[in-house]
N, C-alpha and C positions, 0 to 999 in steps of 0.2 A: 382524196379529200380529207383534210385533217379533222380529227374529232377532239372537242374540248369538253372537259367536265367542269361544271361550275358548282361550287359549294356556297351555301348562304344560311344565315340565321334568320329566324322569324321573330321579330321584336314586338309584335302586337297581334291582335286578333285579325283574321283575314276573312273577307266576305267572298271573294272570288277564288275558286280553287286554282292551284298551280297546274293548269293544263297547257299542252303544247301550243295550241292556237292563240291563247291569251299571252303566253310568254313571247311568241313570235310577234304578236300585235304590238306589245310594248317595245320590242326591238325595232320595229318599223317606225314607230312614232319617235323613238330616241334618235334613229337615223335622220329623220326629218328635222328635228329640233337642232341636232348637232351640225349637220352638213347641208341642209336645205332640200328643196323639193326634188331637184334632179336626181340626187343621190338616192333618195327614198324611192322614186319611181324606177330607177335602174335596179334597185334591190328587188322590188316587186316583180319587175319584168324578167329578172333572172330565173324566177320560178316558172314563168311561161316559156322560157327558152330551153327548158330541160336541165337547168343547173340549180335546183332548189337548195336552200338552206334547211337542213333537217333538225328538228327540235323534239326532245322527249318531253313527257310530263315530268313534274318534279316528284321526288320520292325521298323518304327518310334515308340518311346516309347509311350505306351498306345494304340497302334493300332495293328490290325491283318487283314488278308485278308477277304474280304466279301465272304461268301459262294456262290458258283456258282450255285444257283438254280434259276429257272424261277421266275420272279417277276410279280406281278399284284396288282392293288389297288382295294379295295372294293368300293371305291368311284370314282367319276369323278374328275380327277385332271388335272391341266394344262399340256399340252404336254411337255413344257419346263422342268417342275419339274420331270416328269417321265423320260425324257432323262437324266437329271442330276443324278437321282437315279441309273439308269442302268449303268452309266459310273463310279460309285464309285468303287474303287479297294480296299480301306481300310475302316475299321469301328473300332469304339472304343471297346476295350475289355470289358468295363463295359456295353456296349449295347449288346454285344454278350451274356453276362450273362442273359439278359432279354429274349433271344430267344432260348437258348441252349436246354431247356426242351420241347419246343413247336415250333420247327423250321418249318415254312411254308412260302410260297410265300407272302401271304398277310401280315403276322406279320413282316417279314423281311423288306418288302417295307415300312411299317409304321415307323419302327425304323430308316431306312436309310433316309427317308423323314424328320424325326425330326432332324437328324444329320445335314442335309443340311440347315434347317431353323436355327439351332443353329450356324452354321458356318457363315451364313449371319448376324446374330446379333453380332457375335464377330467381323466381318469385320467393322460393323458400329461403334463399340466401339474401333476400331483400336487396337484390341488385337493381340499380336504376334502369328504367326502360323508357322508351319514347312514349309519350302520352299525347294523344290528339283527341280533342273533344269538340263536338258541334253543339252549340248552345243557341237557343232562341232568345234574342235580346229584344225587350220591349222598348219602343221609341215613340216619341210624340210626332204626330202629323203636323207639318208646318204649312200654313196658308201662304202660297207663293205671292200673293198680292200684298199682304201685310207683314210677312216674315215673322209671324207669331203663331202660337198654338191657337186653335179655335176655342170657343167658349166651353164646349163640352169635353175638351181634352181627349181627342181621338188618339188611340194607340194602334200601332202595328208592330209586328214581329219581324226581325231580321235574323236569319241563321248566320252565325259567325263561328269560325273555326279557331280554336285556341291550341297552341303548341306548348309543350313543356319548355321551361327556360333554357335547358341545356341541349335542345334538339338542333341538329344540323340537317339541312335538306340539300338535295343535289338535282341537277338536270344536266343533260348533255346536248351538244349541237355539233353538226357537221356543216362546214361552210367553206367555200372558196371565195365568197364575195368579200368577207371581212377578214382582216388579219387580227392577230391577238391584241395588239394595242388598240385597234378600233373596237373590238369586243369589250375591252376593259372600259373604254369611254362610254359605250352603250350601257354597260352594267352600272356604272356610276350614275348615269342619267336616270336609270330606272330606280336606283336606290334613293336618289334625291326626291323623285316625284312620287314614289310609293307604288304599290301594286294593286290593281283591280279597283273594285267599287269603294267609294268613300275614302279614298286615299287622302283627300284634302282635309278630312277631319280625323286623321290618325290611324285609320285602318290600313292594312297592307304594308306596314313598315318592315323593311327587310335590310339586312346587311350582308353584302357579298364578301366572302372571306378568302376565296381562292378560285383561280381559273388556271387549268393546266391541260396539256395534251394527254389523252387517255386512250387506251386500247381495251375495248370490251372483250370479255371472254366469248368467243364464237366457235362453232363447230367448223372443222377443216373440210370435212366431206359433207357439207350441208345439203339438205333437200327441202328445207322449210325455213320460215322466219317467224319470230315473235315480234310484234310491234310494241315499242316502248312509248308510243303516243297514240292518242285517238286520231282516227283518219277516215277519209272517205275514198274508196277505190275509184280510180279514174274510169272513164267510159270503156267498157269491154274488159276491164282488168279482172273482174270477179270470175269471168269465164275462163281465165288463164290458170286459176288455182285448181290443183288436182283434188285437194281436200281442204276443209276449213273447220276450225273450232273457234267460234267467236260469239261475242255479245254485242248488241247495238243499243243505242240510246238516242233520244231526240234532244238536240241542243238548240237553245234559243239565243244565238250569239248577239252581241251588241258591238257597236262601233266605239272608238275611243277618241281622245283629243277633242278638238273643237266640233267635230261631227256629232258628238254626244249631246251637244246643246240644241241641235236641230231635230234630227230624227234618229234616236239611238238604236232602233231595232232593225236587225237583219231578218231575213226569212229563216224559219226553223229548218234544221237540217238533220238527217239521220247519219250518225257517226258509228263507226266500228270502235269498240272500246279497247284501250290499251291492255295488253296481255293476250289479245287474240293471236291465234297461230294459223298460218297458211302454208300448206304443202304445195310446192311448185316444181315444174320440170327443170326450169332454169332460173336461177336467182338474178335479180336486177339490183342496181344500186339504190333505187328508190321506188316507192309505191305511193299511190294517192294522187292528190291534185290540188290546184288552187281554184277554188270555186268562184266563178264570176256571176254577175246578175243576181246578187243576194240582197240588193238594196236599191232604193230609188235612184241613188247616185251611182252611175256606171263605173266610177273609178274605185269604188269600194269592193274589196274581195274578201274571201274567207280562206284562211290557211287550213289545209286538211291533208297534210302529208304524213305517211307512216315513218317511224324511225325503226328500220328493220334490224333485228339481231339474228344472225344465222344459227340454226339448230339442225340436228339430225334426228328426224322422227323415225321411230321403230314401230310404226303402225301402218 
């Protein structure tokens, strides 16, 4: 199954995070708008037939999530450095290559410590770095009957994410359902419509700059995988894992397109967070599932597949 890496620029503030299920949802709607209902249903059904399209979360160019394994140092280090290492959410892909074949708490700690030291040196040289800030923006509440603000001027806050002007983001996908030209058409459709909440009023404006086939750095003699996307293990799948290092979170997903005008809310779901690591006896091509019965409309589903990256655990 070919893997494609997609690079894009963020041109405005964003309300909806660039997570795998939301990216997949935009792809499904673009498929519907471009080629009609049958093609979209065939795309969704391909996931039920054991041939899913796998999508990662989006990350800053050159970075990926830090594996969620316990960390320790072989040496005595300052408490402040240890705290900084444990707080790191992203690591350089080039540094992941150094640990993919011998992933262990000690080795990962040393690599992350080196990254922090390099970041300090770059700050002293005043080199540019990616900046991402989440800001609460106050907005006026609109009366849906009069389309005006109320007399008392009610306000509410929306958390918006701002990216530095020169930042580039990436996500990857594996698919046999779409070819490259079809993916380019889908990306163009998403670019024109905008991404996530309040795209109609200027949020979520993005510009796709490149799509190309890509080979991720993976361990040859792997016994585990790290997920580059949030996912929900399929029934019985969790019992197949020999060991696991993971975090979970509850997501309150919403529907898109014209469904959002009727009943936008899906049922809350418990997701495994991207960066989680699972040790297995035998690696599979995909993990996770397409969750059904998440909405009053039976046709609505929730994408919840992992994007596995093979690693060799030494624990």
